[in-house]
C-alpha angles and dihedrals in degrees: 000000000000090000092059095041091051090050090052092046090054087065106031142017106258120207118219088246093053091047090051090050092052088052091048095053097044137075125200113220140175110216123198122241112271096027115141111217098178126022127197110265096025127115109258118219103151140075122195132209109201116223096170141002130027132285133174139202120213144161129217120225127218090272093055094254116143121227115196112218101178145004114209119204132162113331095012128120122224137184139108100281094178089060093045099046096038094040092231135125118287117276091187138059118219116202138172112244090187134012100291137196116213143169107230123208134184100244096226092053094048095044092048096046094103091061089066097030111030092189087076094062096081090044093052092043090051091050091051092047092051089048093052091047091049092051092048091050090050092051092048091048091052089052101040111028130075119244090256092051091049090051092050091050090047090054090051091052095042105026097171099030097107091071090060103039140061122240093251090056091056094042092050091050092051094044101244141095128275088246091057090049091052091048091051091050092050091050091049091050090055092057 
């Protein structure tokens, strides 16, 4: 819990009452590798803050192919926000790629926290702004960068991720095949 509270305190002044409230609406959990926290089609009521391990969110297309949307490592948030904010069934699956430690929140309590504690509004706004910027950068990178450039950027963003993930997870995140990923790695090794 101290990891999350310290992250929040880096951005805003947190009153003792607000800190106590965050503690009261959250649960720290250790989740085994392979556990699915959210499954496509389910109702989503939880948001997770990752304090250790590696998780991913993905969707499956009509041909059964998985498309990884996000990896969540230490200090990252993960859930199916489309389902939460639009009050519709999950379009994503969230799974633990390693044993993971998380702080779990009921989505409605976390989203509504600024009504009771207005100091959280700028923190939540900043998180949403960073998330939008990140998504826009990812879209632009998919459109403008070569596969090798996307892979290099991926390794900068997630320097240790390859020890936690399978090749098809990385390839599906970057939008190419496992064979292309292998080819890029071979070319990089030659340099």
